[in-house]
N, C-alpha and C positions, 0 to 999 in steps of 0.2 A: 504494500500500500504506500509506504513512505517513498520507496524508490520510484513508483509511478508518478508521484506528485513532487518529486525532488526539484524539478525545473521551476516549479512555482515559487520555491524559496528564493530563487535568484531573479525572478521576473515579477516584481511587485505590480507592474501595470496590468499584467494578465490576471493576477489575483483580484485586484481592485475591479477590473472590468467584469470578471465572473461574478463577484459579489453584487455589483450594481445590477447586473442582469437578473440575478436571483431575487434581489429586492424588488425590482420592477414586476417580476412575475408574481411574487407574493402580494404586492400592493394591488395588482390587478385582480387577483383572486379575492383579496379582502374587500375591495370595492364592489365586486360582483356579489359577494355574500351579504354585504351591508345593504345593497339595493334589494336583494331578495328578502331579507329580514324586514326592511321598511315596507315592502309591498305586502308581506304576510301580516304585518301589524295593522296596516290600513284595512285589509280584508277582514281580519278578526274583529276590529273595532266596529266595522260596518255590520257584521253578522250579529255581534253581541247587542248592538242597538236595535236591530230588527227583531231579534228574539225577545228582547225586553218589552218592546212596544206591541208585539203581536200575541204573546203568550202570557197567560196569567201566572202570577207567582206560585199559585197552587200547582199548576201544571209543570212549571220549571223545577219545582222541588222533586218531582217524579223523575227528572232527568239525571239526578245525582246517582252515580254508580260507585258504590264503595269498593268494588272489585277492580275498578279501572286503575291503570298505572298513574293517572293524573290525581294528585292529592285532592281529597274532599274539600279542603279549604280553597284550593284553586278553582275547583268546579263551582263552588258556591260564589266565588268572586266573579267568575265569568258569567254565571247565570243571574247575577245581581239578586242573590238571596242570602239571608243570614243563616249561618250554620246552626245557630241555636234553634231555628224554627223547624229543623228537620225532624 
């Protein structure tokens, strides 16, 4: 491994160039993921508001699934119901 990269120790410009390229790739990936998270957040907010306005709190309470991997507290928050009322 070291012998394969030995030339990099003597050519700092190559190392810097490679790191800059890696940084650009990672930044591009990060930007793409941030955009996706932003879109999903907007979609979630839209659906939560529609659910809250169209479905009664009594019905929303029935949506809570204690066996789901999403914590009950988080489900209640998304459904806009108090956990104490379950």
